[in-house]
Structures are given as structure tokens and as C-alpha cells.
C-alpha positions as CSV (number, residue, x, y, z in Angstrom):
1,M,114.8,122.0,119.6
2,V,112.6,125.2,119.3
3,K,109.3,124.3,118.3
4,K,107.6,125.9,115.0
5,R,105.6,128.7,115.8
6,H,102.7,128.9,113.6
7,N,100.9,131.7,111.8
8,R,97.8,132.5,110.4
9,D,98.5,131.4,107.3
10,D,100.0,127.8,108.1
11,V,96.7,127.4,109.6
12,V,94.7,128.3,106.3
13,R,96.9,125.9,104.1
14,E,96.1,123.4,106.3
15,A,92.9,123.6,106.2
16,L,92.5,123.6,102.6
17,A,94.8,120.5,102.9
18,M,92.0,118.6,105.2
19,L,89.4,120.3,102.6
20,E,91.3,118.3,100.0
21,D,91.4,114.8,101.5
22,V,88.5,114.8,103.9
23,G,85.5,117.6,102.3
24,I,84.3,120.4,103.6
25,E,82.0,118.8,106.6
26,A,85.0,117.8,108.7
27,V,86.6,120.8,109.0
28,T,86.6,122.8,112.0
29,L,89.1,125.1,114.8
30,R,89.6,122.0,116.9
31,G,90.0,119.3,113.0
32,V,92.4,121.8,111.9
33,A,94.2,122.1,115.4
34,K,93.5,118.1,116.3
35,R,95.6,117.8,112.5
36,M,98.9,120.3,112.8
37,G,99.4,119.1,116.5
38,L,97.8,121.8,117.8
39,H,95.8,123.5,121.0
40,L,92.7,124.6,119.6
41,N,93.4,128.0,121.6
42,S,96.7,128.6,118.9
43,V,93.9,127.7,116.2
44,S,91.4,130.4,117.6
45,F,94.1,132.7,118.1
46,Q,95.4,133.1,114.8
47,V,91.7,132.2,112.4
48,E,89.2,133.9,115.4
49,S,86.5,131.0,114.4
50,K,85.2,129.3,111.9
51,A,83.4,131.6,109.9
52,R,86.7,133.7,109.6
53,L,88.8,130.2,108.4
54,F,85.8,130.0,106.0
55,E,87.0,133.3,104.8
56,L,90.4,133.4,104.2
57,M,90.3,130.1,102.8
58,A,87.6,131.3,99.8
59,E,90.2,134.0,99.8
60,V,92.5,132.3,98.9
61,I,90.1,129.7,95.9
62,L,89.3,133.3,94.8
63,G,93.1,134.4,94.5
64,E,93.9,131.3,91.7
65,L,91.8,132.8,89.7
66,S,94.3,134.4,87.5
67,L,93.2,138.5,85.6
68,A,96.2,138.6,84.3
69,D,95.9,138.2,80.1
70,L,92.0,139.2,79.6
71,S,90.6,140.7,76.4
72,D,90.7,144.6,75.9
73,N,86.9,143.4,74.5
74,A,84.1,143.8,77.5
75,L,81.9,141.7,76.8
76,E,84.8,138.5,76.0
77,R,86.3,139.7,79.3
78,I,83.4,139.8,81.4
79,T,83.0,135.5,80.2
80,E,86.6,135.0,80.8
81,V,86.5,136.1,84.4
82,A,83.2,134.3,85.8
83,L,84.4,130.8,83.8
84,R,88.0,131.5,85.3
85,L,85.9,131.7,89.1
86,R,84.1,128.9,88.3
87,L,87.6,126.9,86.9
88,A,88.9,128.1,90.3
89,M,86.3,126.7,92.5
90,L,86.3,123.5,90.6
91,S,90.1,123.5,91.7
92,H,89.5,122.9,95.2
93,R,87.0,119.7,96.6
94,D,83.6,121.7,97.3
95,G,85.1,124.9,96.6
96,G,82.0,125.7,95.5
97,R,80.5,126.0,99.7
98,V,83.3,127.3,100.8
99,I,83.4,130.1,98.4
100,S,78.8,130.0,98.9
101,G,79.0,129.9,102.6
102,T,81.4,133.2,103.0
103,H,81.0,137.2,102.7
104,T,84.4,137.8,102.5
105,A,85.1,141.3,101.0
106,D,88.8,141.0,100.9
107,R,91.3,141.8,98.2
108,N,91.3,139.2,96.0
109,A,87.4,138.8,95.9
110,L,86.6,143.1,95.4
111,H,89.4,142.9,92.7
112,I,87.0,140.6,90.6
113,A,83.9,142.6,91.4
114,E,85.8,145.4,90.1
115,V,86.8,144.4,86.7
116,L,83.3,142.3,86.1
117,I,81.7,146.0,87.3
118,T,83.8,147.9,84.8
119,A,83.4,145.7,82.3
120,F,79.6,146.2,82.3
121,Q,79.3,149.7,82.1
122,E,82.0,150.0,78.8
123,L,79.1,147.8,77.8
124,G,76.8,151.2,78.8
125,V,75.4,149.0,81.8
126,D,74.8,151.7,84.7
127,E,76.1,151.8,88.3
128,R,72.7,149.3,89.4
129,V,72.1,146.9,86.9
130,A,76.3,146.8,86.0
131,A,76.2,145.7,89.9
132,R,73.5,143.0,89.9
133,A,74.8,141.6,87.3
134,S,78.0,140.8,88.7
135,V,75.9,139.4,91.7
136,A,73.8,137.9,89.4
137,L,77.1,136.1,87.5
138,H,78.8,135.6,90.3
139,C,76.3,133.1,92.7
140,L,75.3,131.7,88.5
141,I,78.6,130.2,88.9
142,I,78.8,129.3,92.6
143,G,75.9,127.3,92.0
144,L,76.2,125.7,89.2
145,V,80.1,124.2,90.8
146,E,78.1,122.9,93.5
147,E,75.9,121.4,91.8
148,E,79.0,119.5,89.8
149,Q,80.8,119.1,92.9
150,V,78.1,117.3,94.6
151,I,78.8,113.3,94.9
152,R,76.9,111.6,91.9
153,P,76.5,108.7,90.2
154,K,77.6,109.9,87.0
155,R,74.9,109.9,85.0
156,R,71.5,110.4,86.7
157,A,68.3,108.4,85.6
158,V,65.9,110.3,84.7
159,P,63.0,110.7,87.3
160,D,60.5,107.8,87.9
161,G,56.9,109.1,86.8
162,V,58.4,112.2,84.1
163,D,57.1,109.9,81.2
164,D,53.8,111.5,82.3
165,Y,54.8,114.8,81.5
166,H,56.0,114.8,78.2
167,K,57.3,117.9,77.9
168,L,59.6,117.5,80.9
169,A,60.3,113.9,79.8
170,H,61.8,116.1,76.8
171,I,64.0,118.0,78.5
172,S,65.1,115.7,80.4
173,R,66.9,113.9,78.5
174,L,68.2,117.1,76.9
175,L,69.8,117.6,80.2
176,E,71.1,114.4,80.2
177,E,73.4,115.8,77.9
178,D,74.5,118.8,78.6
179,T,77.5,119.9,80.6
180,Y,78.0,122.2,83.3
181,G,80.5,123.7,81.8
182,E,77.8,124.7,78.5
183,R,74.9,125.7,81.0
184,A,77.9,128.1,82.4
185,V,78.2,129.6,79.2
186,F,74.4,130.5,78.6
187,G,73.4,131.6,81.7
188,I,77.0,134.1,81.2
189,E,75.2,135.4,78.2
190,A,71.8,135.1,79.5
191,I,73.1,137.7,82.6
192,I,75.3,139.7,79.7
193,N,72.3,140.2,77.4
194,Q,69.7,141.4,80.5
195,A,71.9,143.6,81.7
196,V,72.9,144.9,78.4
197,S,69.4,145.7,77.4
198,T,68.1,146.5,80.4
199,T,70.2,150.0,80.0
200,R,68.9,150.3,76.4
């Protein structure tokens, strides 16, 4: 029986499956090789390094973000892309950490950036501000997803001693009722508004 030859896609697919099963800390070249029944050199040959493996995993996750059927309205389009980015990362265990730990500039990442920058420019935002706003949106969504994906009790306790700080105590309780989806929409709108007002 001829032994199956594995390619780069096989390695990345197995790494993503491992991510879902055991989390980001356990995903290593050695771990993926063991899971696939391969020598470490065979996996290293396909993906070069752990950093490159994570870039390829990030690219797959970003590739799951559909850019079809976006609104013709630039403001709505920016919001839709940012929210779809959030959902793409949330669809994978530790998806936020995978994306945040990479500097991928592959096709999917570039396509997302192109759509965002184009939409900002349609709103009259100049190139520099459009670039900054696009990056700010990306970082906002990653940060919120990372926070959301951290394993925590369903309801976080208000910190001890917070009652000594009247305003903070009130806000802490409000934040307990806040959802990450609501925070995402608020941040997206704030970045868009700032970008547009900066250009005026």
C-alpha cells in the first residue's frame, strides 16, 4: 500500500483541527507531526516554521470571511466587514489569538484591507486616515475577540474594593450587562466617526 503524501494544506488543516481540540498552546510543529504520524522534518518542510504555520492558519480563518453581498453604502460596508471578521475569528477556538499573533499579508488579509480602505475613501477619508482607521478596526476586533474567548466564569464578579470608587462601581455593573457584540458595534462606529471627522 502506497503511503499518502501530505502537502501544506494537510498540515494546516490538521493544525486547525488540533487548535479546536486542545487550544493554541498545544499547537506546535512537533505536536502536529505526532498527530499526523509524521516525522517533524516532514511537517517543517511543508510550513517552514511555527510562525509560518500560524500565518497559514490565520489565512484560512480570514478566508472564511465572506466579502459577498456587501452593502453599496460605504459606512454599512465597513461595519459589515468588521462584524464578519469578528464572527470568522469566533468560529475557531482561540481564533483571536491566532490572528493577533501573526503578520499575515496573504491574499485574504489584503482583500479585507482593500475593501475597508476603499470604503473609507468613499466616505471622503484621505489615504493616511483610511489606512489608520482600517488598522484600528482590525485591532479593535482582535482585542474584543481575544477577551471574549478567554475562559472565564459566565458572569465576572465586580472586583473587591470597587465600591470605594462611586463612578467606577456604577460602570462596572453596567459593563456586566454589556455584550461583546454591542462593544464591537460601538467601537466600529466610533472609529468610523473619528475617521470621517478627521478629514473634514
